[in-house]
C-alpha positions, 0 to 999 in steps of 0.5 A, spaced: 503 392 382 497 389 377 493 394 373 486 395 374 484 398 368 480 394 363 481 390 357 481 396 352 487 398 356 491 393 352 487 394 346 481 389 347 474 391 347 471 397 353 465 393 356 459 397 356 456 400 363 453 395 366 447 400 368 446 400 360 447 393 358 440 389 355 437 383 360 442 378 359 448 381 357 451 382 363 458 378 363 466 378 363 467 374 356 473 380 355 476 378 362 481 371 362 482 368 369 486 364 373 482 363 380 486 360 386 480 357 390 483 356 398 478 352 401 477 349 394 473 342 396 469 345 402 462 346 402 462 354 400 466 352 393 462 346 392 455 348 393 456 355 391 462 357 387 463 352 383 455 352 380 455 359 380 461 359 375 458 354 370 452 358 369 455 364 366 460 359 363 454 355 360 450 362 358 457 365 354 458 370 359 464 368 362 471 368 359 472 361 356 480 362 358 480 360 365 483 356 370 480 354 377 486 351 382 482 348 388 488 349 394 485 345 400 488 340 406 483 335 402 487 328 400 485 329 392 488 329 386 486 333 380 482 328 376 478 326 383 477 334 384 474 334 377 469 329 378 467 332 385 466 339 382 462 335 376 457 332 381 456 339 385 454 342 379 450 336 377 447 337 384 446 344 385 444 347 378 437 347 377 438 347 370 441 341 366 447 341 362 449 337 356 454 332 358 460 335 354 459 342 356 460 339 363 466 336 361 469 341 358 468 346 364 470 341 369 477 340 365 479 348 367 480 345 374 486 343 378 487 341 385 493 342 390 492 338 397 496 342 402 495 346 409 495 353 408 502 354 412 506 349 407 510 354 403 512 349 398 505 349 395 505 356 394 511 356 390 507 351 386 501 355 385 506 361 383 509 357 378 502 355 375 500 363 375 506 364 371 505 359 366 498 363 365 493 362 360 495 359 352 495 366 348 493 371 354 499 375 356 501 376 363 498 384 363 491 382 361 490 376 366 486 376 372 488 372 378 483 372 383 484 369 390 478 367 393 478 365 401 473 360 401 477 357 407 475 358 415 475 365 417 482 363 422 485 361 415 485 368 412 491 371 416 496 365 414 493 365 406 494 373 406 501 373 408 503 367 404 501 371 398 505 377 400 510 373 401 510 369 395 510 374 390 502 373 389 499 379 391 501 383 385 504 382 379 504 385 372 496 383 371 490 385 375 490 381 381 484 381 386 482 378 393 475 375 395 473 375 402 467 371 405 464 374 412 465 375 417 470 380 417 473 379 424 469 378 430 468 385 433 472 392 430 478 391 434 479 385 430 476 387 424 481 393 424 487 388 425 485 384 419 483 389 415 491 392 416 493 385 415 490 384 408 492 392 406 499 390 408 499 385 402 494 388 398 491 395 395 484 397 397 481 397 390 484 389 390 480 387 396 472 384 394 469 383 401 463 379 398 456 379 401 451 375 397 445 379 399 448 385 395 448 381 389 440 379 389 436 383 384 431 387 389 437 389 393 440 392 387 433 394 384 433 399 390 438 404 388 433 404 381 427 404 384 429 410 389 433 414 384 431 412 378 423 414 379 421 421 382 415 418 384 417 416 391 423 420 393 419 426 395 416 421 400 422 418 402 424 421 409 421 423 416 416 427 413 412 421 410 415 415 412 412 412 420 417 406 420 421 401 417 421 394 418 427 389 415 426 382 416 431 376 415 427 370 417 430 362 416 426 357 417 432 352 417 436 351 424 444 352 424 445 345 420 452 344 420 454 350 423 454 349 430 461 351 432 461 357 428 454 359 431 457 357 438 462 363 436 458 368 432 451 368 434 446 371 430 449 378 431 455 377 428 453 372 423 447 376 419 446 383 423 453 386 422 453 385 415 447 383 411 442 387 415 446 393 416 447 393 408 440 392 407 438 398 412 444 403 408 441 401 401 434 404 404 436 410 407 442 413 404 443 419 400 443 419 392 450 419 390 453 423 385 454 417 380 454 410 380 462 410 381 463 404 387 466 409 391 461 414 390 455 409 392 460 406 399 461 413 401 454 414 402 453 408 405 458 409 410 455 416 412 449 411 415 453 407 418 456 413 422 449 416 423 446 410 427 444 413 433 449 411 439 446 407 445 447 406 452 446 399 457 438 403 459 437 403 451 439 396 450 435 393 455 429 396 453 430 396 445 434 389 443 431 383 444 435 376 443 432 369 443 434 362 441 429 357 438 428 350 442 425 344 440 418 345 435 415 343 429 416 345 421 410 343 418 409 336 420 416 334 422 418 335 429 425 339 429 431 339 434 432 345 439 439 349 438 441 346 444 440 339 441 444 341 434 451 338 433 457 342 436 453 346 441 453 346 448 447 343 452 447 350 456 449 355 450 447 362 451 449 363 443 443 368 440 439 365 434 434 370 433 435 378 434 430 384 434 432 391 435 429 398 434 435 403 431 435 410 429 438 414 424 440 421 426 441 425 420 437 430 417 433 425 412 431 420 418 431 423 424 425 420 429 424 415 424 425 408 428 428 402 423 426 395 426 431 389 424 428 382 426 433 376 424 433 369 426 434 361 425 428 356 425 422 361 424 415 360 421 417 362 414 424 363 410 423 370 407 427 377 407 424 383 406 424 391 406 418 394 408 416 401 408 410 404 412 408 411 411 404 415 415 397 415 415 393 422 412 392 427 416 385 427 416 381 420 416 375 422 412 374 414 410 374 412 418 378 409 422 378 403 417 384 405 413 389 405 419 389 397 419 392 398 412 396 403 411 400 405 405 406 401 405 412 398 400 414 391 400 421 390 397 422 382 398 428 380 396 427 372 398 424 367 396 421 371 391 424 378 389 418 383 388 416 390 389 409 391 392 405 397 393 400 397 398 394 402 398 387 403 399 381 403 394 374 404 395 370 397 395 364 396 390 357 398 393 354 403 397 358 407 403 365 409 403 368 402 405 376 402 403 379 396 401 386 394 401 389 393 394 396 391 391 401 393 385 405 388 384 412 387 380 415 381 380 422 379 376 420 372 375 414 374 371 416 381 369 422 378 365 420 371 364 427 369 366 430 366 372 435 372 376 442 370 376 444 367 383 447 373 387 454 369 387 454 370 379 453 377 379 458 378 385 463 374 381 462 377 374 463 384 378 469 382 381 472 379 375 470 387 371 473 390 377 466 393 379 467 394 387 460 397 388 457 391 391 463 390 395 464 392 402 470 397 404 474 397 410 471 404 413 464 401 412 466 394 415 469 398 421 463 403 422 458 396 421 462 393 427 461 400 431 454 400 431 453 392 433 459 391 438 455 395 444 450 390 443 455 384 443 458 386 449 452 388 453 449 381 451 455 377 453 456 381 459 449 379 461 447 372 460 440 370 458 436 366 464 430 364 459 434 360 453 430 357 449 425 363 449 421 361 442 419 354 439 422 352 433 417 354 427 414 360 431 416 368 429 421 368 435 420 371 442 414 374 445 419 380 447 420 382 439 412 383 439 412 387 445 418 392 443 413 393 436 407 393 441 410 398 446 410 403 440 403 401 437 406 398 431 406 391 430 410 386 425 409 384 418 404 379 418 407 373 413 402 368 414 
């Protein structure tokens, strides 16, 4: 089996703990690698992975001893592949790059044109891996298998990697898997068993790009590195929590996927429950990967079990119809490509959850996500309870104390409090204290995929999902999916594109005397 020890084990310099690295020095320069990019000519590889790799390469945070081997059905040779990668980097990287640097970067890319079932091509991969990198021993080589292919290809690829001896070796072998990790708990468990038949759990990096965003990572630092809010972070002082993941775009080219997945499988089961866990988790004993993931797992297991009656009254689904985004008319979901004209796949979700543990008992967590909404924004909103005695009258009720942890498009933390308005009389004035990443550090934050890929090279599993956590998250959403599939909606589409979703979502909050955050 390939060791997961760092370069220090082979005599290299031990990298500093990322928790104490100065800004801009987090990298993986000591980790030469070969990456096999399955699906290497697809949208994910072209639009995300190649541009993501280029940025740390440009900033000297990536080992310059590396090879990327694209493996896909597309009929390309290596020269054509390098030209495609270069074009993608130019198109999808925000910062311009010198021509000679781009040419040097793409010179590390190769391509194998093959079906994922073609055993002979895996032997080509094996030969390339055995060839290795000049001046790098096999023991110090990182081999990354990135599954950027359609999810139904994963079992085939995993089985072939094991059969051809590419899952273990003298160096460090890792497999990176994109969501969805199965389509329900049973299929996720079957997939995990297949993966763990080839790889050890500490070799498996189940990637969720939301967890690479600075604000998500900073949530733990904010909570556990400051004593100001920790005494308030519980049922005694928190009224409720809202987590919103709104997108203003439609499904674009993902019609086939969305017809099978819908919004719950696409974003609730993974992104949203991960954000909830980061918000609600107990302090870990350390920032060790398993210590953090143990605490998140406890949160998933603490989500209240629900019955059909609860689901009927506290879970809202929606599907967008034709509408407008700004001045532009946009189609409804059923008018999108590869979508059935009578489709009942939901593109919107709103629901109320409870986490039944000592800290959060009785505090509702409202989750909301959807396509073709009014604005693109992802935010965790923590609203605190009102003071026990309203000395300032009822005006303060309209502006409760709250924390806004915005994840996108801006990465910021905002504290909302009340101050006295100047002049005669006790008139409260809502006020804000804001911390903004780009303004504070005068630099653009790294793309989430860049942080996660560097973590993978370094063997840091903290921001990646573990097998038991994946299955536990499916246990939370499986009853919702099953209930909705057993009871198809009769009113789709039920919200116009460019709005904030169906009226039932507002009623869900209104029945509790609350309302969704206003992002106008």
